[in-house]
C-alpha positions as a Markdown table, in Angstrom:
| # | Residue | x | y | z |
|---|---|---|---|---|
| 1 | Met | 254.4 | 80.9 | 163.5 |
| 2 | Glu | 252.1 | 81.4 | 166.5 |
| 3 | Ala | 248.8 | 83.1 | 166.0 |
| 4 | Trp | 248.5 | 86.9 | 167.0 |
| 5 | Pro | 247.2 | 86.8 | 170.5 |
| 6 | Phe | 246.0 | 90.4 | 171.3 |
| 7 | Asp | 242.5 | 91.9 | 170.2 |
| 8 | Gln | 244.6 | 95.0 | 168.4 |
| 9 | Ala | 246.8 | 94.3 | 165.5 |
| 10 | Ser | 250.7 | 94.3 | 165.6 |
| 11 | Asn | 251.0 | 97.7 | 164.2 |
| 12 | Val | 248.5 | 99.5 | 166.7 |
| 13 | Ala | 250.0 | 101.9 | 169.1 |
| 14 | Ala | 250.2 | 101.0 | 172.6 |
| 15 | Ile | 251.6 | 103.1 | 175.6 |
| 16 | Thr | 254.9 | 102.2 | 177.3 |
| 17 | Thr | 257.7 | 104.2 | 179.0 |
| 18 | Arg | 261.1 | 105.6 | 178.2 |
| 19 | Gln | 262.4 | 103.2 | 180.7 |
| 20 | Val | 261.2 | 100.1 | 179.0 |
| 21 | Leu | 262.3 | 101.3 | 175.6 |
| 22 | Glu | 265.5 | 102.9 | 176.2 |
| 23 | Asp | 266.7 | 101.6 | 179.6 |
| 24 | Gly | 265.7 | 98.0 | 179.3 |
| 25 | His | 263.3 | 98.1 | 182.3 |
| 26 | Pro | 261.0 | 95.2 | 182.5 |
| 27 | Ile | 257.3 | 95.3 | 181.8 |
| 28 | Leu | 255.7 | 94.8 | 185.1 |
| 29 | Arg | 252.3 | 96.4 | 184.8 |
| 30 | Val | 249.7 | 95.9 | 181.8 |
| 31 | Thr | 246.4 | 97.9 | 181.3 |
| 32 | His | 243.7 | 97.0 | 178.8 |
| 33 | Tyr | 241.6 | 100.2 | 178.7 |
| 34 | Ser | 237.7 | 100.0 | 178.3 |
| 35 | Asp | 237.2 | 103.2 | 176.6 |
| 36 | Asp | 239.0 | 102.3 | 173.5 |
| 37 | His | 240.5 | 98.8 | 174.0 |
| 38 | Ser | 243.8 | 100.2 | 174.0 |
| 39 | Trp | 246.9 | 98.8 | 175.8 |
| 40 | Ala | 249.7 | 100.1 | 178.3 |
| 41 | Phe | 252.9 | 98.1 | 179.0 |
| 42 | Leu | 254.6 | 100.0 | 181.8 |
| 43 | Cys | 257.6 | 99.3 | 184.2 |
| 44 | Gly | 256.0 | 100.5 | 187.3 |
| 45 | Thr | 259.0 | 103.0 | 187.9 |
| 46 | Thr | 257.5 | 106.2 | 186.7 |
| 47 | Asp | 254.2 | 108.3 | 186.5 |
| 48 | Asn | 255.9 | 111.2 | 184.8 |
| 49 | Thr | 254.3 | 112.0 | 181.6 |
| 50 | Asp | 257.6 | 112.8 | 180.0 |
| 51 | Asp | 258.6 | 109.5 | 180.3 |
| 52 | Gly | 255.6 | 108.1 | 178.2 |
| 53 | Arg | 256.3 | 106.4 | 174.7 |
| 54 | Ile | 254.5 | 105.0 | 172.1 |
| 55 | Val | 255.1 | 101.6 | 170.9 |
| 56 | Gly | 253.6 | 99.2 | 168.4 |
| 57 | Met | 251.8 | 96.0 | 170.0 |
| 58 | Gly | 254.3 | 93.8 | 167.9 |
| 59 | Thr | 257.3 | 95.9 | 169.2 |
| 60 | Ala | 255.9 | 95.2 | 172.9 |
| 61 | Leu | 255.6 | 91.3 | 172.4 |
| 62 | Gln | 259.1 | 91.2 | 170.9 |
| 63 | Ile | 260.4 | 93.2 | 174.0 |
| 64 | Asp | 258.6 | 90.7 | 176.4 |
| 65 | Pro | 257.4 | 87.4 | 174.9 |
| 66 | Ser | 255.5 | 86.6 | 178.4 |
| 67 | Leu | 253.0 | 89.3 | 177.2 |
| 68 | Arg | 251.2 | 86.5 | 175.4 |
| 69 | Asp | 250.4 | 85.1 | 178.7 |
| 70 | Ile | 248.2 | 88.1 | 179.5 |
| 71 | Ala | 246.9 | 88.8 | 175.9 |
| 72 | Asp | 243.3 | 87.6 | 176.8 |
| 73 | Leu | 243.2 | 90.2 | 179.5 |
| 74 | Pro | 239.6 | 91.8 | 179.3 |
| 75 | Val | 239.1 | 95.4 | 178.8 |
| 76 | Gly | 238.9 | 97.2 | 181.9 |
| 77 | Trp | 241.4 | 95.0 | 183.7 |
| 78 | Cys | 245.2 | 95.1 | 184.6 |
| 79 | Ala | 247.9 | 92.6 | 185.1 |
| 80 | Trp | 250.9 | 93.0 | 187.4 |
| 81 | Arg | 253.9 | 91.0 | 188.6 |
| 82 | Lys | 256.7 | 91.8 | 191.1 |
| 83 | Ser | 259.6 | 90.8 | 188.6 |
| 84 | Val | 259.9 | 89.0 | 185.4 |
| 85 | Asp | 260.3 | 85.7 | 187.2 |
| 86 | Ser | 256.9 | 86.1 | 189.1 |
| 87 | Pro | 253.7 | 85.1 | 187.9 |
| 88 | Trp | 251.3 | 87.6 | 186.2 |
| 89 | Gln | 248.4 | 88.6 | 188.6 |
| 90 | Arg | 245.1 | 90.0 | 187.2 |
| 91 | Ala | 242.4 | 92.2 | 188.5 |
| 92 | Lys | 239.4 | 94.4 | 187.5 |
| 93 | Asp | 240.8 | 98.0 | 187.4 |
| 94 | Pro | 237.9 | 100.8 | 187.9 |
| 95 | Ser | 240.3 | 103.4 | 186.6 |
| 96 | Ala | 241.0 | 101.5 | 183.3 |
């Protein structure tokens, strides 16, 4: 079994969207927040707070194993891609 890649445990809560959990939308944007080291795994299709959901870090990795590729994302950074077939891009995010 592969080592756990994130700085938060697999049972720690993260932010996602209804679209990811219920509609099967791909995770296309990831933010690693600097204030509390939390993570957000988002689809990029909504900013509506009513669409926000809580997911365990382990569940997010099960939904999208490619998150392992950006698990070393520094705090205060984000990663994004155009589609699941696109490579992850990374940048420092002043709002994170």
